[in-house]
C-alpha positions in Angstrom: 0.2 -0.1 -0.5 3.0 2.4 0.9 4.8 1.2 -2.8 1.3 2.3 -4.5 0.9 5.6 -2.5 4.4 6.3 -3.4 3.6 5.9 -7.2 6.5 2.7 -7.2 3.2 0.4 -8.6 2.6 0.3 -11.9 -1.1 0.7 -12.9 -3.1 -2.3 -13.0 0.1 -4.6 -12.4 -1.3 -6.1 -8.9 -2.3 -9.4 -8.4 -2.9 -12.2 -5.5 -3.1 -11.8 -2.4 -2.7 -15.5 -1.3 -2.1 -16.6 2.1 0.6 -19.6 3.1 -0.9 -21.3 5.9 1.2 -22.5 8.9 0.6 -26.5 9.6 1.5 -29.2 11.7 3.8 -32.0 9.3 5.3 -35.0 9.5 6.9 -37.8 7.6 4.4 -39.6 5.1 3.9 -43.1 7.1 5.1 -41.6 10.4 3.0 -42.9 13.4 0.7 -40.6 14.9 1.3 -38.0 17.6 0.9 -38.5 20.9 1.8 -36.4 23.8 5.8 -37.5 23.9 5.9 -36.7 20.2 8.7 -34.3 19.5 8.0 -31.6 17.9 10.5 -29.0 15.7 9.4 -25.4 15.4 11.1 -22.5 14.6 13.0 -20.4 17.4 11.8 -16.9 17.8 13.8 -14.4 16.0 13.4 -11.0 14.7 14.0 -12.6 11.5 11.6 -15.2 11.9 7.9 -15.0 11.2 7.1 -18.0 13.6 7.4 -17.9 17.4 7.4 -21.8 17.7 7.3 -21.9 21.2 4.3 -20.0 21.2 2.2 -21.3 19.0 2.6 -24.5 20.5 1.7 -23.0 23.8 -1.6 -21.8 22.4 -2.0 -25.4 20.6 -1.9 -26.7 24.0 1.2 -28.9 22.9 3.7 -27.5 25.1 3.8 -31.1 27.4 6.1 -32.6 24.3 9.7 -32.1 23.9 10.1 -29.3 21.5 13.2 -29.2 19.4 14.0 -25.9 17.8 15.4 -24.8 14.8 16.3 -21.3 13.2 13.8 -21.8 10.5 11.5 -23.8 8.1 14.4 -25.6 6.7 16.0 -26.6 10.2 12.6 -27.8 11.1 12.2 -30.2 7.7 15.5 -31.7 8.4 14.7 -32.6 12.1 11.7 -34.0 10.2 13.7 -36.2 7.7 16.9 -36.8 9.9 14.0 -38.8 12.6 15.1 -36.1 15.6 11.4 -35.0 15.9 8.4 -36.9 14.7 6.2 -33.8 14.1 7.0 -30.1 13.3 5.3 -26.5 12.2 6.0 -25.5 8.9 4.1 -23.6 6.1 2.0 -25.4 3.8 4.4 -24.2 1.0 7.3 -26.1 2.9 5.3 -29.3 3.1 4.2 -29.0 -0.5 7.7 -28.5 -1.7 8.9 -31.8 0.0 7.2 -35.3 -1.1 8.2 -36.8 2.1 6.2 -34.6 4.0 2.4 -34.7 5.1 0.2 -32.4 6.7 -1.1 -33.9 10.0 -3.2 -30.5 10.9 -4.0 -26.9 10.0 -2.7 -24.4 12.9 -6.5 -22.4 13.0 -5.6 -18.9 11.7 -6.4 -17.4 15.4 -3.8 -19.2 16.8 -1.2 -17.7 13.9 -2.3 -16.2 10.9 -1.1 -17.3 7.4 1.5 -15.5 5.7 -0.1 -12.8 3.1 1.7 -12.7 -0.1 0.9 -10.3 -3.1 3.1 -9.7 -6.8 3.0 -6.5 -8.6 4.6 -4.7 -11.1 7.1 -1.7 -10.2 7.2 1.3 -11.9 11.3 0.9 -11.7 11.7 -2.6 -13.1 13.5 -3.2 -16.5 12.6 -6.6 -17.3 10.4 -6.6 -20.8 6.5 -7.1 -19.5 6.8 -7.7 -15.9 2.7 -6.2 -15.9 2.0 -9.6 -18.0 3.8 -12.2 -15.6 1.6 -10.3 -12.6 -1.2 -10.8 -15.1 -0.5 -14.5 -15.3 -0.4 -14.9 -11.6 -4.6 -14.1 -11.8 -5.5 -16.6 -14.1 -6.9 -19.8 -13.3 -3.9 -21.6 -14.8 -1.6 -20.0 -12.1 -4.0 -20.1 -9.6 -4.4 -24.1 -9.8 -0.2 -24.0 -9.8 0.0 -21.8 -6.5 -2.9 -24.0 -5.2 -1.0 -27.1 -6.1 2.1 -25.5 -4.1 0.3 -24.6 -1.1 -0.5 -21.0 -2.1 -4.0 -20.4 -0.9 -6.1 -17.7 -2.5 -7.2 -15.1 -0.4 -10.9 -13.9 -0.8 
């Protein structure tokens, strides 16, 4: 919105928004979660978007052992190495790794999804960026984005 007000967004060159929901994930075929299940989550950090311990507390999972990670890639490592049986990840992280599956979504009131949008700037030097942004609004692009974990926000 600030970039638009400053005249940095090309007219009509916006698409989205899309949501990337936080979920509890596990390895495909892994046993169900129990109260003793080790859960991997991102440690709180000024650079991060998830305070894993706080989310687990709001979910009522703080009795389970928690393994801290620097980011989503660290959570994936802890899951795939077997150190953790469940982990907090964004849906796009789960969809990017065929070894992972979703156990369940984290409710929006516990942790709101990340919201993304696309826009072409007036400063762009690439050929026709507005065309790409317009493509992102098509049903073909929406299907691709959805298949990779991004929900269209209405």
